C-alpha positions in Angstrom: 146.0 124.6 132.6 147.6 127.6 134.4 150.6 125.5 135.5 151.1 124.2 132.0 151.0 127.7 130.5 153.4 129.0 133.1 155.8 126.2 132.3 155.6 126.9 128.6 156.1 130.6 129.0 159.2 130.1 131.2 160.6 127.6 128.7 160.5 130.3 126.0 162.7 132.4 128.2 166.5 132.7 127.6 167.0 132.1 131.3 168.4 128.8 132.5 165.9 126.8 134.6 167.0 124.5 137.3 165.4 121.2 138.5 166.3 118.5 140.9 165.8 115.8 138.2 165.6 116.0 134.5 163.9 113.0 132.7 164.8 112.4 129.1 161.8 111.1 127.2 158.0 110.8 127.7 157.6 107.2 126.6 156.7 104.3 128.8 159.9 104.7 130.8 159.8 108.4 131.3 156.2 108.5 132.4 156.9 105.7 134.9 159.9 107.6 136.2 157.8 110.7 136.7 155.2 108.7 138.7 157.9 107.3 141.0 159.4 110.7 141.6 156.1 112.3 142.4 155.1 109.5 144.8 158.5 108.6 146.4 160.3 112.0 146.3 157.4 114.4 146.5 159.6 117.4 147.4 161.8 117.3 144.3 161.2 119.4 141.2 161.5 117.7 137.9 161.0 118.2 134.2 160.6 115.8 131.2 162.1 116.8 127.9 160.5 115.0 125.0 161.6 115.3 121.4 158.3 114.4 119.9 155.1 116.4 119.9 153.3 114.1 122.4 153.9 111.3 124.8 154.2 107.6 124.0 157.6 107.0 122.6 157.5 103.9 120.4 153.7 103.8 120.5 153.6 107.3 119.0 156.5 106.9 116.6 155.3 103.7 114.9 152.4 104.1 112.6 152.4 100.9 110.6 149.2 98.8 110.4 148.4 96.6 113.3 151.1 97.9 115.6 150.7 96.1 119.0 152.7 94.9 122.0 154.6 91.7 121.7 154.4 91.0 125.4 151.4 91.0 127.7 150.1 94.2 129.2 149.7 92.8 132.7 153.5 93.0 133.0 154.1 95.7 130.3 151.7 97.9 132.2 152.9 99.6 135.4 152.6 97.7 138.7 150.6 100.7 140.1 148.0 101.0 137.3 145.8 98.0 136.6 145.4 96.8 133.1 141.9 95.8 132.2 142.0 94.9 128.5 143.3 92.1 126.4 146.9 90.9 127.2 148.2 91.9 123.7 147.1 95.4 123.0 147.2 97.8 120.0 149.1 101.0 120.2 146.0 103.2 120.7 145.0 101.2 123.7 148.5 101.6 125.2 148.5 105.3 124.5 145.1 105.6 126.3 146.5 103.7 129.3 149.5 106.1 129.4 147.2 109.1 129.1 145.3 107.9 132.1 148.5 107.6 134.1 149.5 111.1 133.1 146.1 112.6 133.9 145.6 110.7 137.2 149.0 111.8 138.5 149.0 115.4 137.1 152.2 114.8 135.1 151.3 117.1 132.1 152.7 120.3 133.7 156.1 118.7 134.0 156.4 117.7 130.3 158.0 119.9 127.6 157.2 118.5 124.2 159.2 119.1 121.0 162.4 119.5 123.0 165.2 117.5 121.4 168.2 117.2 123.7 171.4 118.3 122.0 174.0 117.9 124.7 174.5 117.0 128.4 177.5 118.4 130.4 178.4 117.6 134.0 180.3 120.0 136.2 181.9 118.5 139.3 182.5 122.1 140.6 178.8 123.0 140.3 177.6 119.5 141.0 175.0 119.6 138.3 174.2 118.8 134.6 173.6 121.4 132.0 171.4 120.2 129.2 170.8 122.0 126.0 167.7 121.2 123.8 166.2 122.6 120.6 162.5 123.3 120.4 161.4 121.8 117.1 158.3 124.2 117.0 160.4 127.4 117.3 164.0 126.4 116.7 164.9 128.0 120.0 167.8 126.6 122.0 166.7 126.0 125.6 169.1 125.4 128.5 168.2 123.5 131.7 170.3 122.5 134.7 169.6 119.6 136.9 171.1 117.8 139.9 170.3 114.4 138.5 169.8 113.0 135.0 167.4 110.1 134.4 167.7 108.8 130.8 164.4 107.3 129.6 164.7 107.9 125.9 164.7 104.2 124.8 167.4 102.3 123.1 167.0 102.8 119.4 167.0 105.6 116.9 163.4 106.8 116.4 164.1 108.8 113.3 165.3 106.0 111.0 165.0 102.2 111.0 167.7 99.7 109.9 167.6 98.7 106.3 170.5 96.7 104.8 172.0 98.0 101.5 171.1 95.4 98.8 172.3 95.6 95.3 169.8 97.0 92.9 167.5 98.8 95.3 167.6 101.9 93.1 166.4 99.8 90.2 163.1 98.7 91.8 160.2 100.5 90.2 157.9 100.2 93.2 158.0 101.7 96.7 160.4 100.6 99.5 159.0 101.3 103.0 160.4 100.8 106.5 157.7 100.2 109.1 159.3 102.7 111.4 158.7 105.5 108.9 155.4 104.2 107.4 153.8 106.8 105.0 150.3 107.8 106.0 149.2 107.7 102.4 150.7 104.3 101.5 148.1 102.5 99.3 148.6 98.7 99.4 145.1 97.7 98.4 145.1 95.2 95.6 148.9 95.3 95.4 151.6 92.6 95.6 153.6 93.2 98.8 156.8 91.7 100.1 157.6 92.0 103.8 161.3 91.4 104.5 161.9 90.2 108.0 161.0 87.5 110.5 160.5 89.3 113.8 157.5 90.8 115.7 157.1 93.7 113.3 156.9 91.5 110.2 154.5 89.1 112.1 152.3 92.1 112.9 152.3 93.8 109.5 151.6 90.7 107.4 148.2 89.7 108.9 147.2 93.4 109.3 147.5 94.1 105.5 146.9 90.6 104.0 143.1 91.0 103.6 143.6 94.2 101.5 146.6 93.1 99.4 146.4 91.1 96.2 149.0 89.0 98.0 151.6 89.5 100.7 154.8 87.4 101.0 156.8 87.2 104.1 160.4 86.9 103.0 162.9 85.8 105.7 166.5 84.9 105.7 166.0 82.7 108.7 163.0 81.7 110.9 162.0 83.0 114.3 160.2 81.4 117.2 156.6 82.5 117.9 154.1 81.8 120.5 150.6 81.6 118.9 147.7 81.6 121.3 144.4 83.2 122.2 144.5 86.9 123.1 143.0 86.5 126.6 144.0 85.7 130.1 141.8 83.0 131.6 142.8 83.7 135.1 141.9 87.5 134.8 138.6 86.7 133.2 137.7 84.2 135.9 138.6 86.6 138.7 136.4 89.3 137.0 133.5 86.8 137.0 134.0 86.6 140.8 133.9 90.4 140.9 137.4 90.7 142.4 138.7 94.2 142.6 140.8 95.2 139.5 143.8 96.1 141.7 143.8 92.6 143.1 143.4 91.1 139.7 146.3 93.1 138.3 148.6 92.0 141.1 147.6 88.3 141.0 147.7 88.0 137.2 150.9 89.9 137.0 152.6 87.5 139.5 151.2 84.5 137.7 152.5 85.7 134.3 155.9 86.5 135.7 156.1 83.1 137.4 155.2 81.4 134.2 157.7 83.5 132.2 160.5 82.7 134.6 159.7 79.0 134.4 159.5 79.1 130.6 162.9 80.9 130.5 164.4 78.2 132.7 163.0 75.4 130.6 164.2 77.1 127.4 167.7 76.7 128.6 167.5 73.4 130.5 164.9 71.6 128.3 165.5 73.5 125.0 164.5 70.6 122.8 161.2 70.0 124.6 160.4 73.7 124.5 161.3 73.9 120.8 158.9 71.1 120.0 156.1 72.7 122.1 156.5 76.0 120.2 156.6 74.3 116.8 153.5 72.2 117.7 151.6 75.5 118.3 152.5 76.6 114.7 151.5 73.3 113.2 148.1 73.6 114.8 147.4 76.5 112.5 149.3 75.4 109.4 148.5 71.7 109.3 150.7 68.7 108.7 151.5 69.4 105.0 153.2 72.8 105.7 157.0 72.8 105.9 157.3 74.1 109.4 160.9 72.7 109.6 162.0 75.0 106.8 160.0 78.2 107.6 159.5 78.3 111.3 162.3 76.3 112.9 165.2 78.6 113.9 168.8 77.4 114.1 169.2 78.8 117.7 167.6 77.5 120.9 164.4 79.2 122.2 165.0 82.6 124.0 168.4 83.3 122.5 166.4 86.0 120.7 163.1 87.5 121.6 159.9 85.4 121.1 156.8 87.3 120.0 153.3 86.3 121.0 151.0 86.0 117.9 147.5 86.7 119.2 145.0 84.2 117.9 147.7 83.0 115.5 146.7 85.7 113.0 150.0 85.4 111.1 149.5 81.7 110.6 145.8 82.1 109.8 146.8 84.5 106.9 149.2 81.9 105.5 146.8 79.1 105.9 144.1 81.1 104.0 146.4 81.7 101.0 146.3 85.5 101.4 149.9 85.4 102.6 152.8 83.1 102.0 156.3 82.7 103.5 159.6 82.3 101.6 162.8 81.4 103.4 165.8 82.3 101.3 168.6 84.8 100.9 168.3 87.9 98.8 170.6 88.0 95.7 169.6 91.5 94.6 166.6 93.8 93.9 165.3 94.0 90.4 162.9 96.3 88.5 160.1 94.0 89.3 161.0 92.9 92.8 163.6 90.7 94.4 165.9 88.0 93.0 166.7 85.2 95.5 169.8 83.2 95.8 167.8 80.1 94.7 167.2 81.9 91.4 163.5 82.6 92.1 162.2 86.1 91.5 159.5 87.5 93.7 157.5 90.3 92.0 156.1 93.2 94.0 154.6 96.6 93.9 155.7 97.5 97.4 158.6 96.1 99.5 158.4 96.6 103.2 161.8 96.2 105.0 160.8 95.0 108.5 164.6 94.5 109.1 165.0 96.0 112.6 166.2 99.2 114.0 169.4 101.1 114.9 170.5 100.9 118.5 171.1 104.3 120.0 173.2 104.4 123.2 171.6 107.1 125.4 169.9 108.7 122.5 173.2 109.4 120.7 173.5 112.5 122.9 177.0 113.8 123.3 177.9 113.7 127.0 180.8 115.4 128.7 182.1 115.2 132.3 184.2 118.2 133.3 184.6 119.1 129.7 185.9 115.7 128.7 183.8 113.7 126.2 182.3 110.5 127.5 182.7 107.3 125.5 180.2 104.9 127.1 182.1 101.9 125.5 185.0 102.8 127.9 182.7 102.7 131.0 181.6 99.7 133.1 178.0 99.4 133.8 176.6 99.1 137.3 173.6 96.7 137.0 172.9 98.1 133.5 171.7 101.4 134.9 174.7 103.5 136.0 178.2 103.9 134.6 181.7 104.3 136.0 182.9 107.9 135.6 179.5 109.4 135.0 178.0 111.1 138.1 174.4 111.6 139.0 173.0 109.8 136.0 170.9 106.6 135.4 169.7 104.9 132.2 166.6 102.8 132.0 167.3 99.7 129.9 164.6 97.1 130.3 164.4 93.3 129.9 164.7 91.3 126.7 162.9 88.2 128.0 160.3 90.0 130.0 158.3 93.3 129.7 160.5 96.4 129.5 158.4 98.3 132.0 159.2 95.8 134.8 162.6 97.4 135.1 161.1 100.9 135.1 159.3 100.1 138.3 162.3 98.5 139.9 164.6 101.4 138.9 161.9 103.9 140.1 162.2 102.4 143.6 166.0 102.4 143.4 166.5 105.9 142.1 164.0 107.4 144.6 165.8 105.6 147.4 169.2 106.8 146.1 168.0 110.4 145.9 166.5 110.3 149.4 169.7 108.7 150.7 171.8 111.5 149.2 169.5 114.1 151.0 170.0 112.3 154.3 173.8 112.3 153.8 173.7 116.0 152.7 175.7 115.1 149.6 175.1 116.4 146.1 177.1 113.9 143.9 177.1 110.1 143.6 178.9 108.0 141.1 179.8 104.3 140.8 183.4 103.2 140.7 185.2 99.9 140.7 186.7 99.2 144.2 190.4 98.4 144.2 189.7 94.6 144.3 187.7 94.9 141.1 189.9 97.2 139.0 191.6 94.2 137.3 188.3 92.5 136.6 187.9 91.3 133.1 185.8 93.6 130.9 183.3 91.8 128.7 180.7 92.9 126.1 177.4 94.4 127.5 175.7 91.0 127.1 176.9 87.4 126.5 176.1 86.6 122.8 175.5 83.0 123.7 172.8 84.2 126.1 171.0 86.7 123.9 172.1 87.7 120.4 169.6 89.7 118.3 171.1 91.4 115.3 170.4 94.9 116.3 172.4 94.4 119.5 175.3 92.5 117.9 175.6 95.3 115.3 176.1 97.9 118.0 177.8 96.0 120.8 181.0 98.0 120.3 179.1 101.2 121.3 177.7 99.7 124.6 179.3 99.9 128.1 181.3 96.9 129.3 180.2 94.4 131.9 182.3 92.8 134.6 182.4 89.3 136.0 180.6 90.2 139.3 176.8 90.5 139.5 176.8 94.2 140.3 178.8 95.0 137.2 176.4 93.6 134.7 172.8 93.7 133.5 171.7 90.1 134.1 168.4 90.4 132.2 166.7 88.4 135.0 163.7 90.2 136.5 163.0 87.2 138.8 166.2 87.7 140.6 166.4 91.5 140.3 163.0 92.0 142.0 164.5 90.6 145.2 168.1 92.0 144.7 167.2 95.7 144.0 165.5 96.5 147.3 168.5 95.0 149.1 171.2 97.1 147.3 173.4 98.6 150.0 173.8 102.3 149.1 176.8 102.4 151.4 178.6 99.6 149.4 182.1 100.5 148.3 181.0 100.9 144.6 179.0 104.1 145.5 181.2 107.2 145.8 179.5 110.2 147.4 180.8 113.8 147.5 
């Protein structure tokens, strides 16, 4: 406790504090980054600046009913901390897991809560970043300098979700709610509720509130693929019967899940029609032969062009089969006083409309960056493996995987950043940046990700804000954990793309 109080007292000072590393964000990425710094660069000082009042990131921000992971915790959990619960977990279980990581590794003294970063400026002369943050509890402006900046603030705007502007929204007499800003006092018991959306959030909210609502309607413009299944891992359960150590279970199950995911991703591309039918067969098992699965749960795209959410125990489909929930696939014409008028002419009446319509992408937290007093436009940079950017020294950004658990990349990057920092110490250098070698300067610049490979709406809406990728593997984020887990340890830190000074 003494360390924490000392840190808090110093942060209230007008003096500028200096650290070797500044981590932005105390979510799943930031806490993982802190662990790797402590264990792999034990001599380095670091601080975590977190805008919210506690740790957790997404799992703290989102308060909507039923909030849970949409990927399994054996891979969403860190590689160094065994997961012992169900594969798909609710937010409170994930927060408990993160609290244990923080406590077991004495990370609390390094975290400054309620510190919202306002700006980040790099000085080549001083070889350091200057970061200004506002304390939401006092309004005070705090200044921190750091040799290295590790951006772990996530990839979307936590303050406001994305809601399209539909005609007539101001005419609706009921409540309009976005799940990202769910009111604590929202009373939906006995009410008619429409949930607009077709992704993991909609699939979570509908079964979570269905039992209490008069009726809940899932209204979607187009269908999404889902994987319904039992919320258990048979291999993990069998190994526990054999009294295998949890550390071994975590590693074995983690590898099996990753192997299966890689095989599924391959088949989704090479055998897309077969995989499509397998996914739809899983839905039909819950909804029966008379339900129009073709209309309501058959997307126009091939599997894995957008994220596929796991539906534990098929609860979404159980709600529909029971009659407590229904699904409508149509386009919205406009909002009305009573609800929503569809393009087909049908009007859906509601007391509450929930817009589970996605989020707003936020490139590096929307923080204004400058390098030697010149503003940085990340859309003008080229990414190095999706984690560093040309022209931006001593900075890395954690951006995880779309087709696998986000945290997998946190661990890979933890190893890489620690190795890079240690390498800089060995070379007695204070600055590193990535740059295109002469032979790559004329390389074609492409969007951050190939839309034919992965194209969720939130990414497509903001692609113009994202860094560019090149045609060579090192100048793109390939979204393939299975290859990166072998490639990252082999990255040559003396390769021509690394410029030290």
